[in-house]
C-alpha positions as CSV (number, residue, x, y, z in Angstrom):
1,M,-14.0,-87.6,10.7
2,S,-15.4,-86.9,14.3
3,K,-16.1,-90.5,14.7
4,N,-12.5,-91.4,13.8
5,F,-11.0,-88.7,16.1
6,K,-12.8,-90.1,19.1
7,E,-11.9,-93.7,18.3
8,N,-8.3,-92.4,18.2
9,C,-8.8,-90.5,21.6
10,E,-10.6,-93.8,23.2
11,S,-7.4,-96.0,21.6
12,L,-5.0,-93.5,23.3
13,A,-6.6,-93.3,26.6
14,T,-6.7,-97.2,26.5
15,Y,-3.1,-97.6,25.5
16,W,-2.2,-95.1,28.3
17,N,-3.1,-97.6,30.9
18,S,-0.6,-100.3,29.7
19,K,3.2,-100.5,30.4
20,K,3.9,-100.0,26.8
21,G,1.7,-96.7,27.0
22,L,3.7,-95.6,30.3
23,A,6.9,-96.2,28.1
24,F,5.9,-94.5,25.2
25,F,4.6,-91.1,27.2
26,I,7.7,-91.3,29.1
27,L,9.8,-91.2,25.9
28,T,7.7,-88.5,24.5
29,F,8.4,-86.1,27.4
30,I,11.9,-86.8,27.4
31,T,12.2,-85.9,23.7
32,I,10.0,-82.8,24.2
33,Y,11.7,-81.6,27.2
34,Y,15.3,-82.0,26.0
35,A,14.5,-80.7,22.7
36,G,12.8,-77.7,23.7
37,I,11.6,-77.0,27.2
38,S,15.1,-77.3,28.5
39,K,16.4,-74.6,26.2
40,F,13.3,-72.5,27.1
41,L,14.1,-73.0,30.9
42,E,17.9,-72.0,30.2
43,D,17.1,-68.8,28.6
44,N,14.2,-67.7,30.8
45,V,14.1,-69.4,34.3
46,F,16.8,-71.5,35.2
47,E,20.6,-71.3,34.7
48,N,21.5,-73.7,37.3
49,K,22.5,-77.1,35.0
50,L,21.7,-79.4,37.8
51,F,18.1,-78.2,38.3
52,R,17.6,-78.0,34.6
53,I,19.0,-81.2,33.2
54,W,18.4,-83.6,36.1
55,L,16.2,-82.6,38.9
56,I,13.2,-80.9,37.0
57,P,12.7,-83.9,34.2
58,I,13.0,-86.4,37.3
59,I,10.0,-84.8,39.2
60,F,8.2,-84.7,36.1
61,L,8.8,-88.3,35.2
62,I,7.9,-89.5,39.0
63,L,4.5,-87.3,38.6
64,I,3.7,-89.0,35.5
65,Y,4.2,-92.2,36.8
66,L,2.3,-91.6,40.0
67,V,-0.7,-90.5,37.9
68,W,-0.3,-93.5,35.9
69,A,-0.2,-95.9,38.4
70,I,-3.1,-94.6,40.6
71,L,-5.4,-94.0,37.5
72,S,-4.7,-97.9,36.2
73,Y,-5.0,-99.1,40.0
74,R,-1.4,-100.2,40.1
75,I,-1.2,-98.1,43.3
76,N,-4.1,-98.7,45.2
77,L,-5.3,-96.8,48.3
78,Y,-7.2,-98.5,51.2
79,K,-11.0,-99.0,50.5
80,K,-13.1,-96.4,51.5
81,K,-16.6,-98.0,50.6
82,V,-18.8,-100.9,52.3
83,L,-17.5,-102.9,49.3
84,T,-15.2,-102.6,46.5
85,T,-15.4,-104.7,43.4
86,G,-12.5,-105.3,41.0
87,I,-13.3,-105.8,37.4
88,F,-10.8,-107.7,35.2
89,L,-11.0,-108.2,31.2
90,K,-8.8,-110.3,29.2
91,C,-8.6,-109.2,25.5
92,T,-6.1,-109.3,22.6
93,D,-7.9,-107.1,20.3
94,S,-7.6,-103.3,20.6
95,V,-11.0,-102.5,18.7
96,S,-13.0,-105.1,20.9
97,E,-11.2,-103.7,24.0
98,I,-12.3,-100.0,23.1
99,R,-16.1,-101.0,22.7
100,I,-16.3,-103.1,25.9
101,K,-14.2,-100.6,28.1
102,E,-16.8,-97.9,26.8
103,I,-19.6,-99.9,28.1
104,I,-18.1,-100.5,31.4
105,D,-17.1,-97.2,32.1
106,D,-20.4,-95.9,31.4
107,F,-21.6,-98.8,33.9
108,V,-19.1,-97.6,36.5
109,N,-20.2,-94.0,36.3
110,E,-23.7,-94.9,36.5
111,M,-23.0,-97.1,39.6
112,K,-21.4,-93.9,41.6
113,D,-24.7,-92.3,42.0
114,E,-27.1,-95.3,42.5
115,F,-24.8,-97.1,45.0
116,I,-22.7,-95.0,46.6
117,E,-21.7,-98.1,49.1
118,I,-20.0,-99.7,46.1
119,K,-17.0,-98.8,44.4
120,F,-16.2,-100.6,40.9
121,K,-12.9,-100.6,39.8
122,L,-11.9,-101.4,36.1
123,F,-8.4,-102.4,36.1
124,P,-6.4,-102.2,33.1
125,I,-6.9,-104.7,30.4
126,N,-5.1,-108.1,30.5
127,Y,-3.9,-107.1,34.2
128,I,-5.0,-110.5,35.1
129,T,-5.5,-113.2,32.5
130,T,-6.5,-116.5,34.3
131,K,-8.9,-117.5,36.9
132,S,-6.0,-118.8,39.1
133,Q,-4.2,-115.4,38.9
134,L,-7.5,-113.6,39.9
135,S,-8.1,-115.8,43.0
136,R,-4.6,-115.4,44.2
137,F,-4.8,-111.4,43.6
138,V,-8.5,-111.5,45.7
139,A,-7.0,-113.4,48.6
140,N,-3.6,-111.4,48.7
141,N,-5.2,-108.1,48.4
142,E,-8.3,-107.7,50.8
143,H,-7.1,-104.4,51.7
144,I,-7.7,-103.3,47.9
145,I,-10.8,-105.3,47.0
146,D,-13.5,-107.3,48.3
147,N,-14.2,-109.2,45.3
148,A,-13.8,-109.3,41.7
149,F,-15.4,-110.0,38.1
150,F,-13.3,-111.7,35.3
151,A,-14.4,-112.1,31.8
152,S,-12.6,-112.8,28.2
153,I,-13.4,-110.6,25.2
154,H,-13.6,-112.7,22.0
155,N,-14.0,-111.2,18.6
156,G,-14.5,-112.4,14.7
157,N,-16.8,-112.6,11.6
158,C,-19.7,-114.7,11.3
159,L,-22.4,-115.1,8.7
160,E,-25.8,-113.6,9.9
161,G,-28.3,-114.0,6.9
162,T,-26.4,-113.3,3.8
163,Q,-23.9,-110.8,5.5
164,T,-20.7,-111.4,7.3
165,V,-20.6,-109.4,10.3
166,S,-17.8,-108.7,13.2
167,K,-19.1,-109.9,16.5
168,I,-17.7,-109.4,20.0
169,E,-18.8,-111.6,22.9
170,I,-17.8,-111.6,26.6
171,Q,-17.2,-115.1,27.6
172,N,-15.7,-117.2,30.5
173,I,-17.3,-115.1,33.3
174,F,-16.2,-115.9,36.8
175,F,-16.5,-114.1,40.2
176,S,-14.1,-114.4,42.9
177,G,-14.4,-113.2,46.7
178,Y,-12.7,-113.3,50.0
179,F,-15.2,-115.6,52.0
180,D,-14.8,-116.2,55.6
181,S,-16.2,-119.0,57.9
182,R,-20.0,-119.3,57.6
183,G,-20.2,-121.1,61.2
184,D,-23.1,-118.8,62.5
185,L,-26.3,-119.9,61.9
186,D,-27.8,-117.1,60.4
187,F,-29.2,-115.9,57.0
188,R,-25.9,-116.7,55.2
189,N,-26.5,-120.3,55.4
190,K,-29.5,-119.8,53.3
191,I,-27.4,-118.8,50.4
192,N,-25.2,-120.8,47.8
193,I,-23.4,-118.2,45.5
194,S,-22.2,-120.6,43.0
195,Q,-25.8,-122.0,42.4
196,D,-27.4,-118.7,42.7
197,L,-25.4,-117.0,40.3
198,N,-25.8,-119.7,37.8
199,I,-29.5,-119.4,38.2
200,R,-29.3,-115.6,37.7
201,N,-27.2,-115.7,34.5
202,L,-29.1,-118.0,32.6
203,N,-29.6,-117.4,29.0
204,K,-28.0,-114.0,29.2
205,D,-26.9,-112.8,25.8
206,W,-23.3,-111.1,25.9
207,Q,-22.8,-110.5,22.0
208,Y,-22.0,-107.1,20.6
209,V,-22.5,-106.4,16.9
210,E,-21.2,-102.9,15.6
211,S,-24.6,-102.9,13.0
212,R,-27.1,-103.1,16.2
213,S,-24.4,-101.1,18.7
214,F,-27.2,-99.1,20.1
215,N,-29.3,-101.8,21.4
216,D,-26.2,-104.3,22.2
217,K,-24.5,-101.8,24.6
218,S,-27.6,-101.4,26.4
219,K,-28.3,-104.9,26.7
220,I,-24.4,-105.8,27.8
221,K,-24.6,-102.9,30.5
222,H,-27.9,-104.4,31.6
223,N,-26.5,-107.7,31.8
224,L,-23.5,-106.4,33.4
225,K,-25.4,-104.4,36.1
226,D,-27.8,-107.3,37.0
227,S,-25.0,-109.8,37.4
228,L,-22.4,-107.5,39.3
229,L,-25.3,-106.3,41.7
230,F,-26.6,-109.7,42.4
231,F,-23.2,-110.8,43.0
232,N,-22.6,-107.9,45.3
233,G,-26.0,-108.6,46.8
234,L,-25.2,-112.4,47.7
235,Y,-21.5,-110.9,48.9
236,S,-23.1,-108.6,51.4
237,I,-25.0,-111.2,52.9
238,Y,-21.8,-113.4,53.3
239,K,-20.1,-110.2,54.8
240,K,-23.3,-109.4,57.2
241,E,-24.0,-106.1,55.5
242,Y,-27.7,-106.8,55.4
243,D,-28.8,-103.3,55.0
244,L,-26.7,-102.8,51.6
245,A,-27.9,-106.5,50.5
246,L,-31.5,-105.4,50.8
247,K,-31.1,-102.2,48.9
248,I,-29.5,-104.4,46.1
249,F,-31.9,-106.9,45.9
250,R,-34.8,-104.5,46.4
251,S,-33.4,-102.6,43.4
252,L,-33.2,-105.7,41.3
253,K,-36.7,-106.6,42.4
254,L,-38.0,-103.2,41.1
255,S,-36.3,-103.5,37.8
256,E,-37.1,-107.3,37.0
257,N,-38.6,-108.2,33.6
258,S,-42.1,-109.8,33.4
259,E,-40.9,-112.3,30.6
260,D,-42.5,-115.8,31.2
261,T,-39.7,-118.1,30.0
262,L,-38.8,-120.8,32.3
263,A,-35.3,-118.9,33.0
264,D,-36.9,-115.5,33.9
265,K,-39.2,-117.6,36.1
266,A,-36.4,-119.3,37.9
267,K,-34.7,-115.9,38.2
268,R,-37.7,-114.2,39.9
269,N,-38.5,-117.0,42.0
270,R,-35.0,-117.0,43.6
271,L,-34.8,-113.4,43.8
272,N,-38.4,-113.3,45.6
273,E,-37.1,-116.1,48.1
274,I,-33.6,-114.3,48.8
275,L,-35.5,-110.8,49.2
276,V,-38.3,-112.3,51.3
277,G,-35.9,-113.8,53.8
278,L,-33.9,-110.9,53.7
279,F,-36.6,-108.4,54.6
280,T,-37.6,-110.9,57.3
281,F,-34.1,-111.8,58.8
282,N,-33.3,-107.7,58.7
283,A,-36.4,-106.8,60.4
284,F,-36.0,-109.2,63.2
285,D,-32.4,-108.3,63.7
286,K,-33.5,-104.6,63.8
287,Y,-36.3,-105.3,66.4
288,I,-34.8,-107.9,68.7
289,G,-31.2,-107.3,68.3
290,K,-30.9,-103.5,68.1
291,R,-34.5,-102.3,69.3
292,D,-35.0,-100.3,66.2
293,I,-38.5,-100.8,66.3
294,E,-39.7,-98.1,63.4
295,T,-36.9,-99.6,60.8
296,A,-38.2,-103.2,61.7
297,F,-42.0,-102.0,61.0
298,T,-40.9,-100.4,58.0
299,L,-39.4,-103.5,56.5
300,L,-42.0,-105.6,57.4
301,K,-44.8,-103.5,55.8
302,E,-42.7,-102.9,52.7
303,C,-42.4,-106.8,52.5
304,E,-46.0,-107.2,52.9
305,I,-46.8,-104.7,50.2
306,L,-44.3,-106.5,47.9
307,F,-45.3,-110.1,48.6
308,K,-48.8,-110.2,50.2
309,E,-49.4,-113.5,52.1
310,N,-47.5,-115.5,49.3
311,H,-44.4,-116.6,51.2
312,R,-43.0,-118.9,53.9
313,F,-42.3,-116.2,56.4
314,S,-45.7,-114.6,56.3
315,F,-46.7,-116.3,59.9
316,N,-43.7,-114.8,61.3
317,N,-44.0,-111.5,59.7
318,F,-47.9,-111.2,61.1
319,T,-47.0,-112.2,64.5
320,A,-44.2,-109.8,64.5
321,L,-46.2,-106.8,63.1
322,A,-48.8,-107.8,65.9
323,R,-46.5,-107.2,68.5
324,I,-44.7,-104.2,66.9
325,Y,-48.3,-102.7,66.5
326,F,-49.0,-103.2,70.3
327,E,-45.6,-101.4,71.0
328,K,-46.8,-98.6,68.8
329,D,-50.1,-98.4,71.2
330,D,-52.2,-99.9,68.3
331,L,-54.1,-102.8,69.9
332,S,-56.6,-102.9,67.1
333,M,-53.9,-103.7,64.5
334,A,-52.1,-106.0,66.7
335,K,-55.2,-108.2,67.0
336,Q,-56.0,-107.9,63.1
337,Y,-52.3,-109.3,62.5
338,T,-52.9,-111.8,65.1
339,D,-56.0,-113.3,63.5
340,K,-54.1,-113.1,60.1
341,A,-51.3,-115.3,61.5
342,K,-54.1,-117.5,62.9
343,E,-55.3,-117.9,59.6
344,L,-52.1,-119.6,58.5
345,N,-51.5,-121.6,61.8
346,K,-54.0,-121.6,64.6
347,F,-52.4,-124.2,66.7
348,S,-49.0,-122.4,66.9
349,P,-48.0,-121.3,70.4
350,V,-47.3,-117.8,69.3
351,I,-51.1,-117.4,68.7
352,F,-52.0,-118.8,72.1
353,C,-49.4,-116.4,73.5
354,N,-50.7,-113.3,71.9
355,L,-54.4,-114.1,72.5
356,G,-53.5,-114.8,75.9
357,F,-51.7,-111.3,76.4
358,F,-54.6,-109.4,74.8
359,G,-56.7,-111.3,77.6
360,M,-54.4,-109.9,80.1
361,V,-54.6,-106.3,78.4
362,E,-58.2,-106.1,78.6
363,N,-58.6,-107.7,81.8
364,N,-60.5,-110.8,80.3
365,P,-59.5,-113.9,82.7
366,E,-61.5,-116.1,80.4
367,Q,-59.3,-115.7,77.2
368,L,-56.1,-115.9,79.3
369,F,-57.5,-119.2,80.7
370,Q,-58.5,-120.6,77.4
371,N,-55.2,-119.9,75.6
372,Y,-52.7,-120.9,78.5
373,L,-54.8,-124.1,79.1
374,E,-53.6,-124.9,75.6
375,L,-50.2,-123.8,76.6
376,A,-50.1,-126.2,79.4
377,H,-49.7,-129.0,77.1
378,V,-46.0,-129.1,77.2
379,Y,-45.4,-132.0,75.2
380,R,-46.7,-130.1,72.1
381,Y,-44.7,-126.9,72.4
382,S,-41.6,-127.4,74.0
383,N,-38.7,-126.3,72.0
384,K,-41.1,-124.6,69.6
385,L,-40.7,-121.1,70.8
386,D,-38.4,-118.7,72.9
387,F,-40.6,-118.5,75.8
388,L,-38.0,-116.6,77.8
389,D,-38.5,-113.7,75.4
390,V,-42.0,-113.9,76.0
391,V,-41.8,-113.9,79.7
392,H,-39.5,-110.6,79.3
393,F,-42.1,-109.1,77.1
394,I,-44.9,-109.8,79.3
395,E,-42.8,-108.4,82.3
396,L,-41.9,-105.3,80.3
397,H,-45.5,-104.2,79.9
398,K,-47.7,-105.3,83.0
399,T,-46.7,-102.1,85.1
400,K,-49.1,-100.6,82.4
401,F,-52.0,-102.4,83.3
402,P,-52.7,-102.4,86.9
403,D,-56.2,-103.7,86.7
404,S,-54.6,-106.8,85.4
405,L,-51.7,-107.2,87.5
406,H,-52.6,-110.7,88.8
407,L,-53.3,-111.9,85.3
408,F,-49.8,-110.7,84.1
409,D,-48.4,-112.4,87.4
410,F,-50.1,-115.6,86.6
411,A,-48.8,-115.6,83.0
412,I,-45.2,-114.9,83.9
413,G,-45.3,-117.7,86.6
414,T,-47.0,-120.2,84.3
415,L,-44.5,-119.8,81.4
416,N,-41.6,-120.0,83.8
417,F,-43.0,-123.1,85.3
418,L,-43.6,-124.9,82.2
419,Y,-40.8,-123.7,79.7
420,V,-38.1,-121.4,81.6
421,D,-37.4,-122.0,85.1
422,K,-39.6,-124.7,86.9
423,E,-39.0,-123.8,90.6
424,L,-39.1,-120.0,89.9
425,G,-42.3,-120.5,88.3
426,R,-43.8,-122.7,90.8
427,Q,-43.0,-120.0,93.6
428,Q,-44.5,-117.4,91.5
429,L,-47.9,-119.4,91.1
430,K,-48.2,-120.2,94.6
431,E,-47.8,-116.5,95.3
432,V,-50.4,-115.7,92.6
433,R,-52.7,-118.5,94.1
434,E,-52.7,-116.4,97.4
435,K,-53.7,-113.3,95.6
436,I,-56.5,-114.4,93.6
437,K,-58.3,-117.2,95.7
438,A,-60.8,-115.1,97.0
439,I,-61.5,-113.3,93.6
440,L,-64.7,-115.1,91.9
441,S,-63.9,-114.0,88.3
442,Y,-60.7,-115.5,88.7
443,S,-61.9,-118.9,89.3
444,K,-60.9,-120.8,86.4
445,I,-57.5,-119.3,86.6
446,L,-57.1,-120.6,90.1
447,I,-58.4,-124.0,88.7
448,L,-55.2,-124.0,86.3
449,T,-52.8,-122.4,88.8
450,N,-53.6,-125.6,91.1
451,L,-53.3,-128.0,88.1
452,L,-50.0,-126.6,87.4
453,I,-48.8,-126.6,90.9
454,E,-50.2,-130.4,91.8
455,K,-49.7,-132.0,88.5
456,G,-47.2,-130.1,86.5
457,G,-49.3,-129.7,83.5
458,I,-51.3,-131.5,81.0
459,K,-49.9,-134.7,80.0
460,S,-49.6,-136.3,76.7
461,P,-52.5,-139.0,75.8
462,Y,-49.8,-141.6,76.0
463,Y,-47.9,-140.3,79.0
464,Y,-49.2,-143.1,81.3
465,R,-48.9,-145.7,78.8
466,D,-45.1,-144.9,78.1
467,R,-44.4,-144.7,81.7
468,K,-46.0,-148.1,82.3
469,R,-44.0,-149.5,79.5
470,A,-41.0,-147.8,80.9
471,S,-41.4,-149.6,84.4
């Protein structure tokens, strides 16, 4: 009895969202009003016929319409969240509609607490029935929703073993969004939404059978949450909402299963690729773009904990952590992370810059000489590093180490001369030469300074051969 009552209530709520439901409630209200309420008002409140017969029912009818239109998202207020996702379902069977709507309502309520930045709007069933309608709706209503999820709900009987069971299945899943141009060369260019969604939705079971309703409800809600969050994570990257994207993909990483099927492995691998790149890109954006050192540090350390050294950004992350540790006044850890990076690529110009920098900090001219002698091979390292940023970093910190001031000036002049501004660097090196020519411990630095000023750097082994051929 209670189950039938609940189903009737759910059916009534679903019917209320439809245009037929609105018409039914309006007719019901008009009948009840003129059959009893109007007479009661005449006897106890209003004798004025205009108010009683026309004004009051019109006001109530307007209120009914507004409540209906707002609750069913036919009147939409402007978005207040970072992202708003519309959920659209096509279904011709009322029982199937009630079952799936119950699952989606549960999902929407759960997401309100977990992701306050995203609003999921379940539009009335059959509000949109084709993919082309959905695409037009999203394109024309950017002020209402950012993107949309569409699916068809099918039902019927099928044979399982020796029994005939009624089955409901979600099919024809489709995602749509408002995508702007991706002209910028940033992390968005590493994402292919269509391809990534295909990988994420491999082998998902969207079937619901009443006899196993408990398990199937959980399964469909999990599938729905996984697909919609993954899509919104990708969409957040497109919209440059990197903090939200990181929160979403971090959540998916922590809740992923450990099954060893080919599909599950493909999903985990792709999620890892996106998440590692997102950690790295977001950290560098915070560190270099916004000078938020603490947030960048936290992101890089979390990435290291999750993925160890087994990813393509390990070298970049280690060198960034070395630099951040130095800025946090932890020279020992800065050296440790430079050594970690060196194990991955010992011939990178970043390694020579870092080790040379430690030589300046510790007033060790021999260490500076050895590493900047390597950087003098311009033909090896040109266009492989933002040396202007390195120069800026050195200039930023040189006043903290007055005993090594000449070494800092040498480094600045050398990098400017070789990679940034040749004439400025030449002038700076000449000034350094005058200051250090009488300092015995700087003899090797003086030799390298003269080499740069007189010969311009260390030539490629093929320099003279190529020059002779060219002549």
